[in-house]
Backbone and ligand atoms as CSV (ligand in chain L), in Angstrom:
chain,resi,resn,atom,element,x,y,z
A,1,MET,N,N,0.900,-1.213,0.190
A,1,MET,CA,C,0.086,0.038,0.053
A,1,MET,C,C,0.819,1.318,0.073
A,2,ASN,N,N,0.600,2.258,-0.877
A,2,ASN,CA,C,1.369,3.493,-0.986
A,2,ASN,C,C,0.165,4.597,-1.048
A,3,ARG,N,N,0.008,5.443,0.153
A,3,ARG,CA,C,-0.941,6.232,-0.015
A,3,ARG,C,C,-0.621,7.625,0.474
A,4,LYS,N,N,-1.196,8.749,-0.156
A,4,LYS,CA,C,-0.955,10.038,0.054
A,4,LYS,C,C,-1.916,10.668,0.774
A,5,ILE,N,N,-1.709,11.435,1.928
A,5,ILE,CA,C,-2.748,12.082,2.763
A,5,ILE,C,C,-2.126,13.532,2.937
A,6,THR,N,N,-3.122,14.543,2.712
A,6,THR,CA,C,-2.724,15.907,3.092
A,6,THR,C,C,-3.052,16.131,4.423
A,7,CYS,N,N,-1.881,16.524,5.221
A,7,CYS,CA,C,-2.070,16.897,6.619
A,7,CYS,C,C,-2.832,18.225,6.666
A,8,VAL,N,N,-4.020,18.345,7.541
A,8,VAL,CA,C,-4.713,19.607,7.680
A,8,VAL,C,C,-4.589,20.124,9.056
A,9,MET,N,N,-3.484,19.747,9.709
A,9,MET,CA,C,-3.098,20.383,11.099
A,9,MET,C,C,-2.769,21.722,11.071
A,10,CYS,N,N,-2.310,22.290,9.763
A,10,CYS,CA,C,-1.849,23.817,9.852
A,10,CYS,C,C,-1.791,24.070,8.283
A,11,PRO,N,N,-1.750,25.488,8.152
A,11,PRO,CA,C,-1.903,25.779,6.756
A,11,PRO,C,C,-0.789,25.249,5.732
A,12,VAL,N,N,0.105,24.630,6.058
A,12,VAL,CA,C,1.269,24.223,5.052
A,12,VAL,C,C,0.710,23.176,4.361
A,13,GLY,N,N,0.020,22.282,4.972
A,13,GLY,CA,C,-0.691,21.182,4.051
A,13,GLY,C,C,0.250,20.187,3.469
A,14,CYS,N,N,1.130,19.622,4.304
A,14,CYS,CA,C,2.104,18.773,3.713
A,14,CYS,C,C,1.379,17.623,3.069
A,15,ARG,N,N,1.911,17.050,1.860
A,15,ARG,CA,C,1.409,15.831,1.264
A,15,ARG,C,C,2.433,14.734,1.842
A,16,ILE,N,N,1.727,13.986,2.636
A,16,ILE,CA,C,2.319,12.967,3.350
A,16,ILE,C,C,2.183,11.542,2.819
A,17,THR,N,N,3.192,10.750,2.476
A,17,THR,CA,C,3.199,9.482,1.868
A,17,THR,C,C,3.265,8.339,3.035
A,18,VAL,N,N,2.160,7.306,2.929
A,18,VAL,CA,C,2.258,6.259,3.883
A,18,VAL,C,C,2.764,5.137,3.189
A,19,GLU,N,N,3.805,4.312,3.287
A,19,GLU,CA,C,3.935,3.035,2.661
A,19,GLU,C,C,4.017,1.990,3.882
A,20,MET,N,N,3.416,0.869,3.578
A,20,MET,CA,C,3.404,-0.156,4.704
A,20,MET,C,C,4.492,-1.193,4.408
A,21,ASN,N,N,5.369,-1.287,5.531
A,21,ASN,CA,C,6.403,-2.233,5.521
A,21,ASN,C,C,6.090,-3.437,6.537
A,22,GLY,N,N,5.245,-4.293,5.966
A,22,GLY,CA,C,4.696,-5.506,6.721
A,22,GLY,C,C,3.614,-4.640,7.551
A,23,ASP,N,N,3.654,-4.764,8.740
A,23,ASP,CA,C,2.547,-4.033,9.538
A,23,ASP,C,C,2.908,-2.543,10.063
A,24,GLU,N,N,4.215,-2.190,9.695
A,24,GLU,CA,C,4.703,-1.032,10.254
A,24,GLU,C,C,4.503,0.245,8.940
A,25,PRO,N,N,3.926,1.271,9.370
A,25,PRO,CA,C,3.716,2.281,8.468
A,25,PRO,C,C,4.935,3.115,8.339
A,26,VAL,N,N,5.411,3.333,6.961
A,26,VAL,CA,C,6.610,4.127,6.932
A,26,VAL,C,C,6.004,5.407,6.483
A,27,ILE,N,N,6.394,6.471,7.068
A,27,ILE,CA,C,5.681,7.823,7.068
A,27,ILE,C,C,6.777,8.863,6.478
A,28,SER,N,N,6.546,9.699,5.372
A,28,SER,CA,C,7.349,10.598,4.810
A,28,SER,C,C,6.760,11.764,4.255
A,29,GLY,N,N,7.481,12.869,4.342
A,29,GLY,CA,C,6.750,14.158,3.627
A,29,GLY,C,C,6.260,15.057,4.685
A,30,ASN,N,N,6.222,14.801,5.887
A,30,ASN,CA,C,5.823,15.499,7.046
A,30,ASN,C,C,6.846,16.291,7.472
A,31,ARG,N,N,6.512,17.651,7.794
A,31,ARG,CA,C,7.560,18.442,8.198
A,31,ARG,C,C,7.618,18.580,9.737
A,32,CYS,N,N,6.592,18.101,10.472
A,32,CYS,CA,C,6.794,17.883,11.836
A,32,CYS,C,C,6.050,16.710,12.402
A,33,THR,N,N,5.995,16.442,13.680
A,33,THR,CA,C,5.467,15.291,14.431
A,33,THR,C,C,3.997,15.230,14.239
A,34,ARG,N,N,3.348,16.437,14.342
A,34,ARG,CA,C,1.926,16.516,14.347
A,34,ARG,C,C,1.417,15.901,13.052
A,35,GLY,N,N,2.272,15.901,11.954
A,35,GLY,CA,C,1.821,15.455,10.656
A,35,GLY,C,C,1.822,13.777,10.640
A,36,ARG,N,N,2.724,13.344,11.603
A,36,ARG,CA,C,2.840,11.898,11.668
A,36,ARG,C,C,1.598,11.409,12.531
A,37,GLN,N,N,1.526,12.157,13.547
A,37,GLN,CA,C,0.275,11.674,14.381
A,37,GLN,C,C,-1.148,11.760,13.545
A,38,TYR,N,N,-1.147,12.838,12.748
A,38,TYR,CA,C,-2.406,13.083,11.946
A,38,TYR,C,C,-2.645,11.889,11.048
A,39,VAL,N,N,-1.494,11.319,10.220
A,39,VAL,CA,C,-1.704,10.464,9.467
A,39,VAL,C,C,-2.050,9.086,10.014
A,40,ILE,N,N,-1.525,8.850,11.275
A,40,ILE,CA,C,-1.564,7.369,11.987
A,40,ILE,C,C,-3.283,7.472,12.460
A,41,ASP,N,N,-3.757,8.732,13.145
A,41,ASP,CA,C,-5.082,8.813,13.386
A,41,ASP,C,C,-6.169,8.651,12.214
A,42,GLU,N,N,-5.618,9.291,11.002
A,42,GLU,CA,C,-6.465,9.211,9.832
A,42,GLU,C,C,-6.452,7.647,9.249
A,43,LEU,N,N,-5.495,6.971,9.419
A,43,LEU,CA,C,-5.444,5.580,8.987
A,43,LEU,C,C,-6.276,4.542,9.923
A,44,ILE,N,N,-6.228,4.781,11.248
A,44,ILE,CA,C,-6.798,4.177,12.293
A,44,ILE,C,C,-8.221,4.674,12.709
A,45,LYS,N,N,-8.166,5.852,13.034
A,45,LYS,CA,C,-9.432,6.462,13.526
A,45,LYS,C,C,-9.879,7.663,13.046
A,46,PRO,N,N,-10.257,7.939,11.792
A,46,PRO,CA,C,-10.459,9.096,10.955
A,46,PRO,C,C,-11.337,9.958,11.621
A,47,LYS,N,N,-11.182,11.305,11.764
A,47,LYS,CA,C,-11.917,12.197,12.494
A,47,LYS,C,C,-12.497,13.450,11.652
A,48,ARG,N,N,-13.585,14.011,11.762
A,48,ARG,CA,C,-13.743,15.294,11.109
A,48,ARG,C,C,-14.533,16.052,11.983
A,49,VAL,N,N,-14.451,17.400,11.684
A,49,VAL,CA,C,-15.210,18.535,12.349
A,49,VAL,C,C,-16.568,18.456,11.575
A,50,LEU,N,N,-17.655,18.309,12.356
A,50,LEU,CA,C,-19.010,18.391,11.898
A,50,LEU,C,C,-19.541,19.737,11.873
A,51,THR,N,N,-19.902,20.184,10.460
A,51,THR,CA,C,-20.877,21.466,10.578
A,51,THR,C,C,-22.215,21.324,9.973
A,52,THR,N,N,-23.204,21.739,10.517
A,52,THR,CA,C,-24.306,21.561,9.932
A,52,THR,C,C,-25.519,22.728,10.628
A,53,SER,N,N,-26.693,22.666,10.670
A,53,SER,CA,C,-27.405,23.584,11.348
A,53,SER,C,C,-28.651,23.069,12.211
A,54,VAL,N,N,-29.233,23.709,13.100
A,54,VAL,CA,C,-30.197,23.310,14.089
A,54,VAL,C,C,-31.448,24.198,14.167
A,55,LYS,N,N,-32.711,23.528,14.145
A,55,LYS,CA,C,-33.898,24.271,14.051
A,55,LYS,C,C,-34.084,25.216,15.356
A,56,VAL,N,N,-34.539,26.556,15.110
A,56,VAL,CA,C,-34.580,27.469,16.231
A,56,VAL,C,C,-36.153,27.726,16.310
A,57,GLU,N,N,-36.528,27.972,17.382
A,57,GLU,CA,C,-38.097,28.382,17.753
A,57,GLU,C,C,-38.028,29.852,18.317
A,58,ASP,N,N,-38.931,30.569,17.768
A,58,ASP,CA,C,-39.009,31.956,17.946
A,58,ASP,C,C,-37.952,32.882,17.643
A,59,GLY,N,N,-37.191,32.283,16.655
A,59,GLY,CA,C,-36.052,33.248,16.319
A,59,GLY,C,C,-36.288,34.033,15.021
A,60,ASP,N,N,-35.448,35.010,14.768
A,60,ASP,CA,C,-35.568,35.834,13.715
A,60,ASP,C,C,-34.923,34.845,12.282
A,61,LEU,N,N,-34.442,33.876,12.515
A,61,LEU,CA,C,-33.927,33.134,11.554
A,61,LEU,C,C,-34.441,31.518,12.094
A,62,PRO,N,N,-34.968,30.732,10.918
A,62,PRO,CA,C,-35.599,29.225,11.349
A,62,PRO,C,C,-34.374,28.533,11.837
A,63,LEU,N,N,-33.211,28.580,11.431
A,63,LEU,CA,C,-32.255,27.794,11.710
A,63,LEU,C,C,-30.787,28.505,12.119
A,64,VAL,N,N,-29.917,27.840,12.911
A,64,VAL,CA,C,-28.678,28.370,13.533
A,64,VAL,C,C,-27.709,27.394,12.989
A,65,SER,N,N,-26.562,27.928,12.540
A,65,SER,CA,C,-25.337,27.149,12.127
A,65,SER,C,C,-24.697,26.762,13.224
A,66,VAL,N,N,-24.256,25.282,13.154
A,66,VAL,CA,C,-23.371,25.017,14.323
A,66,VAL,C,C,-22.249,24.173,13.812
A,67,LYS,N,N,-21.301,24.024,14.614
A,67,LYS,CA,C,-20.167,23.109,14.341
A,67,LYS,C,C,-19.647,22.432,15.673
A,68,THR,N,N,-18.969,21.400,15.487
A,68,THR,CA,C,-18.337,20.659,16.771
A,68,THR,C,C,-17.181,21.504,17.173
A,69,SER,N,N,-16.874,21.405,18.417
A,69,SER,CA,C,-15.829,22.326,19.017
A,69,SER,C,C,-14.337,21.542,18.621
A,70,GLY,N,N,-14.478,20.570,17.799
A,70,GLY,CA,C,-13.185,19.726,17.626
A,70,GLY,C,C,-13.543,18.561,16.735
A,71,PRO,N,N,-12.691,17.750,16.017
A,71,PRO,CA,C,-13.042,16.749,15.255
A,71,PRO,C,C,-13.767,15.466,16.163
A,72,ILE,N,N,-14.540,14.885,15.499
A,72,ILE,CA,C,-15.302,13.719,16.022
A,72,ILE,C,C,-15.085,12.411,15.072
A,73,GLU,N,N,-15.096,11.194,15.489
A,73,GLU,CA,C,-14.937,10.198,14.697
A,73,GLU,C,C,-15.790,10.204,13.564
A,74,LYS,N,N,-15.402,9.793,12.481
A,74,LYS,CA,C,-16.134,9.760,11.164
A,74,LYS,C,C,-17.259,8.685,11.115
A,75,LYS,N,N,-16.800,7.676,11.872
A,75,LYS,CA,C,-17.870,6.672,11.807
A,75,LYS,C,C,-19.281,6.986,12.645
A,76,ILE,N,N,-19.042,7.996,13.533
A,76,ILE,CA,C,-20.423,8.324,14.419
A,76,ILE,C,C,-21.034,9.502,13.745
A,77,ILE,N,N,-20.471,10.085,12.661
A,77,ILE,CA,C,-21.196,11.363,12.016
A,77,ILE,C,C,-22.537,11.043,11.806
A,78,MET,N,N,-22.911,10.103,10.979
A,78,MET,CA,C,-24.338,9.869,10.371
A,78,MET,C,C,-25.195,9.729,11.662
A,79,ASP,N,N,-24.929,9.068,12.732
A,79,ASP,CA,C,-25.818,8.942,13.725
A,79,ASP,C,C,-25.908,10.302,14.508
A,80,LYS,N,N,-24.823,11.107,14.462
A,80,LYS,CA,C,-24.904,12.361,15.222
A,80,LYS,C,C,-25.832,13.428,14.489
A,81,MET,N,N,-25.800,13.151,13.095
A,81,MET,CA,C,-26.740,14.141,12.178
A,81,MET,C,C,-28.151,13.686,12.529
A,82,LYS,N,N,-28.432,12.475,12.779
A,82,LYS,CA,C,-29.807,12.128,13.068
A,82,LYS,C,C,-30.257,12.862,14.394
A,83,GLU,N,N,-29.212,12.757,15.379
A,83,GLU,CA,C,-29.581,13.464,16.689
A,83,GLU,C,C,-29.796,14.927,16.594
A,84,ILE,N,N,-28.973,15.399,15.759
A,84,ILE,CA,C,-29.065,16.938,15.578
A,84,ILE,C,C,-30.270,17.343,14.781
A,85,LYS,N,N,-30.679,16.544,13.810
A,85,LYS,CA,C,-31.944,16.798,13.005
A,85,LYS,C,C,-33.179,16.869,14.027
A,86,LYS,N,N,-33.150,16.117,15.141
A,86,LYS,CA,C,-34.257,16.034,15.933
A,86,LYS,C,C,-34.140,17.239,16.943
A,87,LYS,N,N,-33.193,17.959,17.077
A,87,LYS,CA,C,-32.974,19.019,18.097
A,87,LYS,C,C,-33.505,20.264,17.710
A,88,THR,N,N,-34.060,20.933,18.605
A,88,THR,CA,C,-34.815,22.415,18.556
A,88,THR,C,C,-34.060,23.223,19.525
A,89,VAL,N,N,-33.556,24.514,19.401
A,89,VAL,CA,C,-33.140,25.325,20.377
A,89,VAL,C,C,-34.144,26.566,20.454
A,90,GLY,N,N,-34.656,27.122,21.570
A,90,GLY,CA,C,-35.039,28.302,21.635
A,90,GLY,C,C,-34.405,29.440,21.387
A,91,ALA,N,N,-34.737,30.658,20.897
A,91,ALA,CA,C,-34.046,31.715,20.601
A,91,ALA,C,C,-34.410,32.528,22.021
A,92,PRO,N,N,-33.298,33.528,22.378
A,92,PRO,CA,C,-32.168,33.795,21.525
A,92,PRO,C,C,-30.845,32.703,21.481
A,93,VAL,N,N,-30.173,32.695,20.442
A,93,VAL,CA,C,-28.968,31.991,20.505
A,93,VAL,C,C,-27.700,32.811,20.237
A,94,LYS,N,N,-26.672,32.583,21.219
A,94,LYS,CA,C,-25.583,33.427,21.055
A,94,LYS,C,C,-24.276,32.539,20.462
A,95,ILE,N,N,-23.569,33.302,19.583
A,95,ILE,CA,C,-22.472,32.638,18.861
A,95,ILE,C,C,-21.529,31.918,20.089
A,96,GLY,N,N,-21.207,30.696,20.022
A,96,GLY,CA,C,-20.428,29.979,20.881
A,96,GLY,C,C,-20.965,29.153,21.905
A,97,GLU,N,N,-22.638,29.477,21.733
A,97,GLU,CA,C,-23.458,28.732,22.944
A,97,GLU,C,C,-23.301,27.072,22.627
A,98,ILE,N,N,-23.457,26.398,23.680
A,98,ILE,CA,C,-23.485,24.931,23.497
A,98,ILE,C,C,-24.749,24.509,23.298
A,99,ILE,N,N,-24.910,23.832,22.120
A,99,ILE,CA,C,-26.313,23.460,21.653
A,99,ILE,C,C,-26.386,21.897,22.105
A,100,ILE,N,N,-25.397,21.065,22.039
A,100,ILE,CA,C,-25.376,19.741,22.517
A,100,ILE,C,C,-24.001,19.701,23.239
A,101,GLU,N,N,-24.064,19.372,24.411
A,101,GLU,CA,C,-22.792,19.140,25.387
A,101,GLU,C,C,-22.331,17.677,24.930
A,102,ASN,N,N,-21.099,17.577,24.844
A,102,ASN,CA,C,-20.312,16.174,24.830
A,102,ASN,C,C,-21.123,15.349,23.819
A,103,ILE,N,N,-21.158,15.995,22.605
A,103,ILE,CA,C,-21.860,15.204,21.540
A,103,ILE,C,C,-21.273,13.807,21.117
A,104,ASP,N,N,-19.958,13.833,21.343
A,104,ASP,CA,C,-19.256,12.442,20.988
A,104,ASP,C,C,-18.959,11.709,22.001
A,105,GLY,N,N,-19.260,12.191,23.374
A,105,GLY,CA,C,-18.905,11.353,24.542
A,105,GLY,C,C,-17.430,11.466,24.930
A,106,ASN,N,N,-16.627,12.134,24.089
A,106,ASN,CA,C,-15.240,12.574,24.432
A,106,ASN,C,C,-14.906,13.871,24.648
A,107,GLY,N,N,-16.003,14.670,25.133
A,107,GLY,CA,C,-15.664,16.039,25.473
A,107,GLY,C,C,-16.068,17.015,24.258
A,108,VAL,N,N,-16.261,16.703,23.236
A,108,VAL,CA,C,-16.440,17.557,21.936
A,108,VAL,C,C,-18.005,18.145,22.052
A,109,ASP,N,N,-18.144,19.584,22.159
A,109,ASP,CA,C,-19.406,20.115,22.403
A,109,ASP,C,C,-19.930,20.465,20.756
A,110,LEU,N,N,-21.220,20.567,20.710
A,110,LEU,CA,C,-21.711,21.125,19.399
A,110,LEU,C,C,-22.100,22.616,19.727
A,111,LEU,N,N,-21.467,23.602,18.837
A,111,LEU,CA,C,-21.566,25.057,19.302
A,111,LEU,C,C,-22.274,25.757,18.306
A,112,ALA,N,N,-23.000,26.827,18.435
A,112,ALA,CA,C,-23.640,27.712,17.611
A,112,ALA,C,C,-22.316,28.546,17.011
A,113,THR,N,N,-22.614,28.842,15.663
A,113,THR,CA,C,-21.620,29.656,15.001
A,113,THR,C,C,-22.230,30.973,14.507
A,114,ARG,N,N,-23.485,31.089,14.853
A,114,ARG,CA,C,-24.044,32.622,14.682
A,114,ARG,C,C,-25.047,32.886,15.632
A,115,LYS,N,N,-25.403,34.052,15.616
A,115,LYS,CA,C,-26.505,34.658,16.675
A,115,LYS,C,C,-27.867,34.713,15.839
A,116,VAL,N,N,-28.863,34.160,16.727
A,116,VAL,CA,C,-30.035,34.234,16.307
A,116,VAL,C,C,-31.040,35.191,17.428
A,117,LYS,N,N,-31.599,36.087,16.961
A,117,LYS,CA,C,-32.348,36.867,17.884
A,117,LYS,C,C,-33.724,36.355,18.040
A,118,LYS,N,N,-34.272,36.596,19.407
A,118,LYS,CA,C,-35.676,36.316,19.635
A,118,LYS,C,C,-36.716,37.216,18.917
A,119,ILE,N,N,-37.792,36.619,18.393
A,119,ILE,CA,C,-38.788,37.547,17.955
A,119,ILE,C,C,-39.971,37.537,18.718
A,120,HIS,N,N,-40.388,38.600,19.028
A,120,HIS,CA,C,-41.624,38.821,19.956
A,120,HIS,C,C,-42.934,38.830,19.142
A,121,LYS,N,N,-43.897,37.768,19.377
A,121,LYS,CA,C,-44.982,37.618,18.651
A,121,LYS,C,C,-46.061,38.455,19.408
L,1,SF4,S1,S,3.246,17.942,9.060
L,1,SF4,FE1,FE,3.335,19.593,10.452
L,1,SF4,S2,S,3.880,21.283,8.856
L,1,SF4,FE2,FE,3.179,19.741,7.641
L,1,SF4,S3,S,1.071,20.387,7.595
L,1,SF4,FE3,FE,1.070,18.877,9.289
L,1,SF4,S4,S,1.293,20.248,11.138
L,1,SF4,FE4,FE,1.726,21.538,9.284
């Protein structure tokens, strides 16, 4: 196996090559150790930051954009999207407000990324 992975840990974006020597990955092209760890995580337990939106009640917008406070395991993203789809928050919503605490069970929260004002009926 010979695989190329772009490291997303910093703006440099090193193109890292992974070759398998038996069970040992041989990693090259990374300028720092964070790249090595990123590639190992990507091969074993890939993670992504989840961005989507959540329904808002009594807001000047019907939805608020949200994202996870850090990457979560890729394999749980579809289940978390179903959970988020069922969620409704009441306005007002502040930027950075926790919408779902500890969404991944490992300390990553789902946060609002914009403000929604309350409308008075
Ligand atoms: S390997 Fe290091 S320098 Fe290269 S993109 Fe990743 S974090 Fe940045």
